C-alpha positions in Angstrom: 48.0 22.4 -92.4 48.1 23.5 -88.8 44.6 24.4 -87.4 45.8 26.9 -84.8 47.8 29.9 -85.7 47.6 32.1 -82.5 47.0 35.1 -84.7 43.5 35.4 -83.1 44.6 35.2 -79.6 44.3 39.0 -79.2 40.8 39.3 -80.6 41.8 39.9 -84.3 41.2 37.8 -87.4 41.7 38.3 -91.2 39.4 38.8 -94.0 40.0 37.6 -97.6 43.1 39.4 -98.8 44.6 39.4 -95.4 43.4 42.6 -93.9 43.0 42.4 -90.1 39.7 43.0 -88.4 38.3 42.7 -84.8 36.5 39.5 -84.1 33.5 41.5 -82.9 33.2 43.5 -86.1 29.8 43.3 -88.0 31.1 41.3 -91.0 32.7 38.6 -88.8 29.5 38.5 -86.5 27.5 37.9 -89.8 29.8 35.2 -90.9 29.5 33.6 -87.6 25.9 33.6 -87.8 26.0 32.0 -91.2 28.4 29.5 -89.9 26.0 28.6 -87.1 23.1 28.4 -89.7 25.1 26.0 -91.7 25.7 23.9 -88.7 22.1 23.7 -87.8 21.2 22.8 -91.4 23.7 20.0 -91.2 22.3 18.8 -88.0 18.9 18.9 -89.6 20.1 16.8 -92.4 21.2 14.2 -90.1 17.7 13.7 -88.9 16.1 13.5 -92.4 15.5 10.3 -94.1 14.8 11.8 -97.7 18.0 11.9 -99.6 16.5 14.5 -102.1 15.8 16.9 -99.3 19.2 16.3 -97.8 20.8 17.1 -101.2 18.8 20.3 -101.6 19.8 21.4 -98.1 23.5 20.7 -99.0 23.2 23.0 -102.0 21.7 25.6 -99.5 24.7 25.1 -97.2 27.1 25.7 -100.1 25.3 28.9 -101.0 25.2 30.1 -97.4 29.0 29.5 -97.3 29.4 31.6 -100.4 27.4 34.4 -98.8 29.7 34.4 -95.9 32.8 34.4 -98.1 31.5 37.5 -100.0 30.8 39.3 -96.7 34.4 38.4 -95.7 35.7 40.1 -98.8 35.9 37.4 -101.4 35.4 38.8 -104.9 32.2 37.7 -106.7 33.6 35.4 -109.4 32.4 32.3 -111.2 32.9 29.9 -108.1 31.8 32.5 -105.6 28.5 33.8 -107.0 24.9 34.4 -105.7 22.4 35.2 -108.4 18.8 35.7 -108.7 18.5 32.3 -110.0 19.5 31.1 -106.5 16.5 32.9 -105.1 14.2 31.7 -107.8 15.3 28.1 -107.0 14.1 28.5 -103.4 10.9 30.1 -104.6 10.2 27.2 -106.9 10.9 24.8 -104.1 8.6 26.7 -101.8 5.9 26.8 -104.4 6.1 23.0 -105.1 5.9 22.1 -101.5 3.1 24.6 -100.7 1.1 22.9 -103.6 1.0 19.8 -101.5 0.2 21.4 -98.1 -3.0 22.6 -96.6 -3.4 26.3 -96.6 -1.9 27.8 -93.5 -4.9 29.2 -91.4 -3.2 29.5 -88.0 0.1 30.2 -86.4 2.0 27.0 -85.8 4.6 26.3 -83.2 7.7 24.1 -83.7 7.0 20.6 -82.8 5.7 17.2 -84.0 9.0 15.4 -84.6 12.7 15.8 -84.2 13.2 16.4 -87.9 10.4 19.2 -88.1 11.7 20.7 -84.9 15.4 20.7 -86.3 14.3 22.5 -89.4 12.4 25.1 -87.4 15.6 25.7 -85.4 17.6 26.1 -88.6 14.7 28.6 -89.7 15.0 30.7 -86.4 19.0 30.7 -86.7 18.4 31.8 -90.4 16.3 34.8 -89.2 19.0 35.8 -86.8 21.7 35.4 -89.5 19.5 37.6 -91.6 19.4 40.3 -89.1 23.3 40.1 -88.8 23.7 40.3 -92.6 21.3 43.4 -92.8 23.4 45.0 -90.2 26.5 44.3 -92.1 24.8 45.5 -95.3 24.2 48.9 -93.5 27.9 49.5 -93.2 29.4 47.8 -96.3 26.7 47.6 -98.9 26.3 44.1 -99.9 24.9 42.8 -103.2 21.0 43.0 -102.8 20.7 39.3 -103.8 22.5 38.3 -100.7 19.7 39.9 -98.6 17.0 38.5 -101.0 18.4 34.9 -100.8 18.7 34.8 -96.9 15.3 36.3 -96.5 13.8 33.8 -98.9 15.8 30.8 -97.1 13.9 31.4 -94.0 10.6 31.2 -95.8 11.9 27.9 -97.5 12.9 26.4 -94.1 9.5 27.2 -92.6 7.5 25.5 -95.5 10.1 22.7 -95.5 9.3 22.0 -91.9 5.6 21.9 -92.7 6.3 19.6 -95.7 8.3 17.3 -93.7 5.7 17.0 -91.1 3.3 16.1 -93.7 5.6 13.5 -95.2 6.0 12.0 -91.7 2.2 12.2 -91.0 2.8 14.5 -88.0 0.1 16.9 -87.1 1.0 20.5 -86.8 1.1 22.1 -83.4 -1.3 25.0 -83.6 -0.7 28.1 -81.6 -3.6 28.7 -79.1 -4.0 31.7 -76.8 -4.3 30.9 -73.2 
Protein backbone atom coordinates (compact mmCIF):
# COMPACT_ATOMS: atom_id res chain seq x y z
CA UNK A 1 0.00 0.00 0.00
CA UNK A 2 1.29 3.44 -0.89
CA UNK A 3 1.45 5.82 2.10
CA UNK A 4 1.01 9.09 0.25
CA UNK A 5 -2.07 9.68 -1.89
CA UNK A 6 -1.75 13.44 -2.51
CA UNK A 7 -5.50 13.73 -1.80
CA UNK A 8 -4.79 15.83 1.30
CA UNK A 9 -2.52 18.33 -0.41
CA UNK A 10 -5.32 20.91 -0.61
CA UNK A 11 -6.29 20.64 3.06
CA UNK A 12 -8.98 17.98 2.76
CA UNK A 13 -9.18 14.46 4.15
CA UNK A 14 -11.75 11.70 4.28
CA UNK A 15 -13.83 10.24 7.06
CA UNK A 16 -15.02 6.65 7.29
CA UNK A 17 -17.29 6.08 4.33
CA UNK A 18 -15.24 8.38 2.11
CA UNK A 19 -16.92 11.74 2.69
CA UNK A 20 -14.51 14.66 2.36
CA UNK A 21 -13.86 17.12 5.17
CA UNK A 22 -11.46 19.96 5.91
CA UNK A 23 -8.42 18.99 7.93
CA UNK A 24 -9.30 21.89 10.25
CA UNK A 25 -12.77 20.51 11.08
CA UNK A 26 -13.48 19.66 14.73
CA UNK A 27 -13.76 15.89 14.19
CA UNK A 28 -10.36 15.84 12.50
CA UNK A 29 -8.93 18.04 15.26
CA UNK A 30 -10.29 15.66 17.91
CA UNK A 31 -8.87 12.65 16.07
CA UNK A 32 -5.49 14.37 15.88
CA UNK A 33 -5.51 15.08 19.62
CA UNK A 34 -6.38 11.44 20.31
CA UNK A 35 -3.59 10.32 17.99
CA UNK A 36 -1.14 12.53 19.89
CA UNK A 37 -2.42 11.09 23.18
CA UNK A 38 -1.76 7.59 21.87
CA UNK A 39 1.76 8.59 20.85
CA UNK A 40 2.50 9.98 24.31
CA UNK A 41 1.10 6.88 26.00
CA UNK A 42 3.34 4.77 23.75
CA UNK A 43 6.34 6.93 24.66
CA UNK A 44 5.48 6.50 28.34
CA UNK A 45 5.33 2.73 27.89
CA UNK A 46 8.89 2.78 26.58
CA UNK A 47 9.99 4.27 29.93
CA UNK A 48 8.20 1.76 32.15
CA UNK A 49 9.67 -1.46 33.38
CA UNK A 50 6.41 -3.01 34.55
CA UNK A 51 4.96 -5.24 31.83
CA UNK A 52 1.54 -5.42 33.50
CA UNK A 53 1.21 -1.61 33.41
CA UNK A 54 2.46 -1.53 29.82
CA UNK A 55 -0.18 -4.08 28.80
CA UNK A 56 -2.90 -2.03 30.52
CA UNK A 57 -1.70 1.11 28.72
CA UNK A 58 -1.71 -0.75 25.40
CA UNK A 59 -5.36 -1.67 26.05
CA UNK A 60 -6.00 2.01 26.73
CA UNK A 61 -4.29 2.90 23.44
CA UNK A 62 -6.61 0.53 21.57
CA UNK A 63 -9.64 2.11 23.24
CA UNK A 64 -8.44 5.63 22.42
CA UNK A 65 -7.96 4.52 18.81
CA UNK A 66 -11.56 3.25 18.71
CA UNK A 67 -12.82 6.57 20.10
CA UNK A 68 -11.07 8.33 17.22
CA UNK A 69 -12.57 5.90 14.73
CA UNK A 70 -16.07 6.52 16.07
CA UNK A 71 -15.55 10.29 15.88
CA UNK A 72 -14.37 9.83 12.28
CA UNK A 73 -17.64 8.14 11.42
CA UNK A 74 -17.02 4.45 11.98
CA UNK A 75 -20.15 2.68 13.07
CA UNK A 76 -20.29 1.33 16.60
CA UNK A 77 -20.06 -2.44 16.00
CA UNK A 78 -18.57 -5.44 17.80
CA UNK A 79 -14.97 -4.53 16.94
CA UNK A 80 -15.43 -0.78 17.41
CA UNK A 81 -17.28 -0.44 20.65
CA UNK A 82 -16.82 1.61 23.81
CA UNK A 83 -19.06 0.64 26.70
CA UNK A 84 -19.61 1.55 30.32
CA UNK A 85 -17.45 -1.49 31.12
CA UNK A 86 -14.44 0.32 29.65
CA UNK A 87 -15.08 3.21 32.04
CA UNK A 88 -15.59 0.82 34.97
CA UNK A 89 -12.29 -0.93 34.21
CA UNK A 90 -10.49 2.39 34.53
CA UNK A 91 -12.33 3.11 37.78
CA UNK A 92 -11.36 -0.28 39.22
CA UNK A 93 -7.74 0.34 38.29
CA UNK A 94 -7.85 3.80 39.87
CA UNK A 95 -9.37 2.40 43.07
CA UNK A 96 -6.80 -0.41 43.27
CA UNK A 97 -3.86 1.98 42.86
CA UNK A 98 -5.30 4.56 45.26
CA UNK A 99 -5.66 1.86 47.92
CA UNK A 100 -1.85 1.62 47.91
CA UNK A 101 -1.16 5.36 47.87
CA UNK A 102 -1.08 7.87 50.67
CA UNK A 103 -4.08 10.20 50.53
CA UNK A 104 -3.45 13.25 48.41
CA UNK A 105 -3.14 16.27 50.72
CA UNK A 106 -1.43 18.75 48.39
CA UNK A 107 -1.28 19.64 44.76
CA UNK A 108 1.64 17.85 43.17
CA UNK A 109 3.82 18.87 40.26
CA UNK A 110 4.98 16.52 37.53
CA UNK A 111 8.43 15.33 38.45
CA UNK A 112 10.48 12.76 40.23
CA UNK A 113 11.48 10.42 37.42
CA UNK A 114 11.32 10.17 33.65
CA UNK A 115 8.58 7.52 33.85
CA UNK A 116 6.44 9.59 36.23
CA UNK A 117 6.85 12.71 34.09
CA UNK A 118 6.00 10.84 30.90
CA UNK A 119 2.70 9.69 32.40
CA UNK A 120 1.96 13.25 33.54
CA UNK A 121 2.62 14.49 29.99
CA UNK A 122 0.18 11.86 28.69
CA UNK A 123 -2.35 13.05 31.29
CA UNK A 124 -2.02 16.66 30.17
CA UNK A 125 -2.39 15.64 26.51
CA UNK A 126 -5.43 13.58 27.54
CA UNK A 127 -7.04 16.68 29.04
CA UNK A 128 -6.44 18.58 25.78
CA UNK A 129 -7.86 15.67 23.78
CA UNK A 130 -10.88 15.69 26.08
CA UNK A 131 -11.51 19.37 25.31
CA UNK A 132 -11.38 18.59 21.58
CA UNK A 133 -13.75 15.63 21.98
CA UNK A 134 -16.19 17.80 23.96
CA UNK A 135 -16.07 20.46 21.23
CA UNK A 136 -16.72 17.76 18.65
CA UNK A 137 -19.63 16.43 20.74
CA UNK A 138 -21.21 19.86 20.67
CA UNK A 139 -21.57 19.64 16.89
CA UNK A 140 -22.11 15.94 16.22
CA UNK A 141 -23.50 14.41 19.46
CA UNK A 142 -21.19 11.55 20.34
CA UNK A 143 -22.14 8.59 22.52
CA UNK A 144 -21.88 9.89 26.14
CA UNK A 145 -19.64 6.97 27.10
CA UNK A 146 -16.85 8.42 24.92
CA UNK A 147 -16.79 11.58 27.03
CA UNK A 148 -16.96 9.53 30.22
CA UNK A 149 -14.04 7.36 29.14
CA UNK A 150 -11.73 10.19 28.11
CA UNK A 151 -12.52 12.08 31.32
CA UNK A 152 -11.84 9.03 33.47
CA UNK A 153 -8.66 8.30 31.50
CA UNK A 154 -7.03 11.52 32.65
CA UNK A 155 -7.88 10.58 36.25
CA UNK A 156 -6.37 7.15 35.66
CA UNK A 157 -3.18 8.64 34.25
CA UNK A 158 -2.84 11.02 37.21
CA UNK A 159 -3.17 8.19 39.72
CA UNK A 160 -0.90 5.98 37.60
CA UNK A 161 1.83 8.64 37.72
CA UNK A 162 1.58 8.70 41.52
CA UNK A 163 1.55 4.89 41.65
CA UNK A 164 4.64 4.56 39.46
CA UNK A 165 6.39 7.11 41.64
CA UNK A 166 5.61 4.99 44.68
CA UNK A 167 6.85 1.84 42.92
CA UNK A 168 10.09 3.64 42.06
CA UNK A 169 10.42 5.08 45.57
CA UNK A 170 10.34 8.58 44.10
CA UNK A 171 9.14 11.39 46.32
CA UNK A 172 6.25 13.45 44.94
CA UNK A 173 7.02 17.06 44.10
CA UNK A 174 4.62 19.09 46.23
CA UNK A 175 3.43 22.43 44.88
CA UNK A 176 4.40 25.31 47.15
CA UNK A 177 3.45 28.94 46.86
CA UNK A 178 6.29 31.38 46.47
